[in-house]
C-alpha positions as CSV (number, residue, x, y, z in Angstrom):
1,M,-15.3,-45.5,-22.1
2,I,-12.5,-43.0,-21.3
3,T,-14.0,-40.7,-23.9
4,I,-17.4,-40.8,-22.3
5,L,-15.9,-40.1,-18.9
6,L,-13.9,-37.2,-20.2
7,A,-17.0,-35.8,-21.9
8,S,-19.0,-36.1,-18.8
9,S,-16.4,-34.4,-16.8
10,V,-16.3,-31.5,-19.2
11,L,-20.1,-31.1,-19.2
12,L,-20.1,-31.3,-15.3
13,W,-17.5,-28.5,-15.1
14,L,-19.4,-26.4,-17.7
15,A,-22.6,-26.8,-15.6
16,V,-20.7,-25.8,-12.4
17,L,-19.3,-22.7,-14.2
18,C,-22.7,-21.7,-15.5
19,L,-24.2,-22.1,-12.0
20,G,-21.3,-20.0,-10.5
21,F,-21.9,-17.2,-13.0
22,L,-25.6,-17.2,-12.3
23,L,-24.9,-17.1,-8.5
24,I,-22.5,-14.1,-8.9
25,G,-25.0,-12.3,-11.0
26,S,-27.7,-12.9,-8.5
27,L,-25.7,-11.8,-5.6
28,R,-24.6,-8.6,-7.5
29,A,-28.3,-7.9,-8.3
30,L,-29.3,-8.4,-4.6
31,T,-26.5,-6.0,-3.6
32,L,-27.7,-3.4,-6.1
33,L,-31.3,-3.7,-4.7
34,R,-29.9,-3.3,-1.1
35,W,-28.0,-0.2,-2.2
36,Q,-31.1,1.3,-3.7
37,F,-33.2,0.4,-0.7
38,E,-30.8,2.0,1.7
39,Q,-30.9,5.2,-0.3
40,L,-34.6,5.1,-0.1
41,Q,-34.5,4.8,3.6
42,A,-32.2,7.8,3.9
43,T,-34.5,10.0,1.9
44,T,-37.8,9.0,3.6
45,P,-39.9,11.0,4.3
46,V,-39.1,12.5,0.9
47,R,-38.1,16.2,1.2
48,K,-36.5,18.5,-1.3
49,G,-32.9,19.1,-0.3
50,R,-31.9,15.6,1.1
51,G,-32.0,13.2,-1.8
52,G,-29.1,14.5,-3.8
53,L,-29.0,16.5,-7.0
54,K,-30.2,14.3,-9.9
55,P,-28.0,13.0,-12.8
56,G,-28.0,15.4,-15.7
57,K,-27.8,18.5,-13.6
58,Q,-24.8,20.8,-13.7
59,A,-22.6,20.3,-10.6
60,P,-22.6,23.5,-8.5
61,L,-19.2,25.1,-8.4
62,F,-17.4,25.7,-5.1
63,S,-14.1,26.7,-3.5
64,L,-13.0,25.4,-0.1
65,S,-9.9,25.3,2.0
66,T,-8.0,22.0,2.3
67,V,-6.3,20.2,5.2
68,G,-3.0,20.7,3.4
69,G,-3.5,24.5,3.3
70,G,-4.6,26.6,0.4
71,E,-7.9,26.4,-1.5
72,I,-9.3,24.0,-4.2
73,S,-12.1,24.8,-6.5
74,L,-14.2,22.3,-8.4
75,A,-13.4,24.4,-11.5
76,D,-9.8,23.5,-11.1
77,Y,-10.7,20.0,-12.5
78,A,-12.6,21.1,-15.6
79,G,-12.2,18.6,-18.4
80,R,-11.6,15.7,-16.0
81,K,-14.0,13.2,-14.4
82,V,-14.4,13.9,-10.7
83,F,-15.6,11.6,-7.9
84,L,-17.0,13.9,-5.3
85,V,-17.6,12.4,-1.9
86,F,-19.3,14.0,1.1
87,V,-18.2,12.6,4.5
88,Q,-18.2,13.6,8.1
89,T,-15.9,13.1,11.0
90,G,-17.2,10.5,13.4
91,C,-18.9,8.5,10.5
92,Q,-17.4,5.0,10.6
93,P,-18.4,4.0,7.0
94,C,-16.7,7.3,5.8
95,H,-13.5,6.2,7.6
96,D,-13.8,2.5,6.2
97,V,-14.2,3.5,2.6
98,A,-11.1,5.7,2.6
99,P,-8.8,3.0,1.3
100,E,-11.0,2.3,-1.7
101,L,-10.9,6.1,-2.4
102,N,-7.1,6.0,-2.2
103,R,-7.1,3.1,-4.7
104,L,-9.5,5.0,-7.1
105,Q,-7.3,8.1,-6.9
106,A,-4.2,6.0,-7.7
107,S,-5.8,4.4,-10.6
108,G,-6.1,7.7,-12.4
109,K,-9.6,6.9,-13.6
110,C,-10.9,10.1,-12.1
111,Q,-10.0,12.8,-9.6
112,V,-11.3,12.0,-6.0
113,L,-12.4,15.0,-4.0
114,V,-13.7,14.6,-0.5
115,V,-15.7,17.2,1.3
116,N,-15.6,16.8,5.1
117,N,-17.9,18.5,7.6
118,G,-16.2,19.3,10.9
119,E,-13.8,21.5,12.8
120,R,-10.5,21.9,11.0
121,S,-8.6,20.1,13.7
122,A,-11.0,17.1,13.5
123,V,-10.9,17.0,9.7
124,E,-7.1,17.1,9.7
125,K,-7.0,14.2,12.2
126,W,-9.4,12.3,10.0
127,A,-7.4,12.8,6.9
128,D,-4.2,11.7,8.8
129,E,-5.9,8.6,10.1
130,V,-7.1,7.4,6.7
131,H,-3.8,8.3,5.0
132,A,-5.7,10.3,2.5
133,D,-4.0,10.5,-0.9
134,F,-6.7,12.7,-2.3
135,P,-7.7,16.3,-1.5
136,V,-9.8,16.7,1.7
137,L,-11.7,19.8,1.7
138,I,-13.4,21.5,4.7
139,Q,-16.9,22.9,4.4
140,D,-18.6,25.2,7.0
141,K,-21.9,24.1,8.3
142,W,-22.9,21.9,5.4
143,S,-22.7,24.8,3.0
144,V,-21.7,22.7,0.0
145,S,-23.8,19.7,1.1
146,K,-26.9,21.8,1.0
147,R,-26.1,23.0,-2.5
148,Y,-25.8,19.3,-3.6
149,E,-29.0,18.5,-1.7
150,V,-27.4,15.7,0.3
151,L,-27.3,15.2,4.1
152,A,-26.4,11.5,4.4
153,T,-22.9,10.2,4.4
154,P,-20.8,8.9,2.7
155,F,-22.5,10.0,-0.4
156,A,-20.9,10.4,-3.9
157,F,-21.4,12.2,-7.1
158,L,-19.8,11.3,-10.4
159,I,-19.2,14.4,-12.4
160,N,-18.1,14.2,-16.1
161,E,-15.7,16.2,-18.1
162,Q,-18.4,18.8,-18.9
163,G,-19.1,19.4,-15.3
164,K,-22.5,17.5,-15.2
165,I,-23.6,14.9,-12.6
166,T,-23.8,11.5,-14.3
167,S,-24.6,9.3,-11.2
168,T,-25.0,9.4,-7.6
169,G,-25.3,7.2,-4.6
170,F,-24.0,5.9,-1.3
171,A,-20.3,5.0,-1.4
172,S,-19.8,3.2,1.9
173,N,-17.9,0.2,0.3
174,K,-16.1,-0.9,-2.9
175,Q,-19.2,-2.4,-4.3
176,Y,-21.4,0.6,-3.7
177,M,-18.6,2.8,-5.2
178,S,-18.6,0.7,-8.3
179,F,-22.4,1.2,-8.8
180,V,-21.9,5.0,-8.9
181,L,-18.8,4.8,-11.1
182,E,-20.8,2.5,-13.5
183,G,-23.6,5.0,-13.6
184,R,-26.2,2.8,-11.9
185,S,-29.5,4.4,-11.0
186,A,-30.0,5.4,-7.4
187,A,-33.4,4.8,-5.7
188,A,-35.9,7.1,-7.3
189,T,-37.0,10.0,-5.1
190,S,-39.4,12.8,-5.7
191,E,-37.9,16.2,-6.6
192,S,-40.1,17.8,-4.0
193,G,-42.6,16.9,-1.4
194,E,-46.3,18.1,-1.2
195,G,-46.4,20.7,1.5
196,E,-42.8,20.3,2.4
197,S,-40.3,23.1,3.0
198,T,-38.0,23.7,0.0
199,E,-35.1,24.5,2.3
200,P,-32.8,21.6,3.3
201,E,-33.0,20.7,7.0
202,E,-30.0,20.3,9.3
203,P,-28.6,16.8,9.7
204,S,-29.4,15.2,13.0
205,S,-26.7,13.6,15.2
206,R,-28.7,10.3,15.2
207,S,-26.5,7.3,14.2
208,S,-27.2,3.8,13.2
209,S,-25.4,0.7,12.3
210,K,-25.7,1.4,8.6
211,E,-23.9,4.0,6.5
212,L,-26.8,6.4,7.1
213,E,-24.9,8.2,9.8
214,H,-26.6,11.6,9.5
215,V,-29.9,12.1,7.5
């Protein structure tokens, strides 16, 4: 009798564990779908110059001044993985994800580079508020964002040791960051739009409750 009860308990716990793993997998799959859907929203209507450079392309080189003084170039990190994130001052999700970026930088898995769009004083304040342990670079009028064809924030590019983009996507929380770091596919968008201008448009000041702060 005791043996039967013990066996039943073991089988019951195994069933619970299996259901738990299935539930976790389902939740992760739903989160991935939500991540892809939000990227599709940000790039609709589809226009060349707002969906982000596609994986496989060479990451454009750039040099920008930093909040700490001096200048940093993407070429300075040749031979290393780089997690390049575009943010803006006034973008709450960009502020919220900073602790995760600090943890990623501390892990040594890759070099975190953040390109912020704003006045120097505002960018310096942002870097101080989030206690940035990673380089914070200051771009002028979306100059680098346009070269990477991304206008929504926070948006990340994983660049490999050879300087090629391996994955892209929104990085407004730990889960979304992990999708980019794992090389998950972002929502598919057209490389160009029929009859659309090939020049990237300026981001609007429209905000929403999501991470799509400026699209």
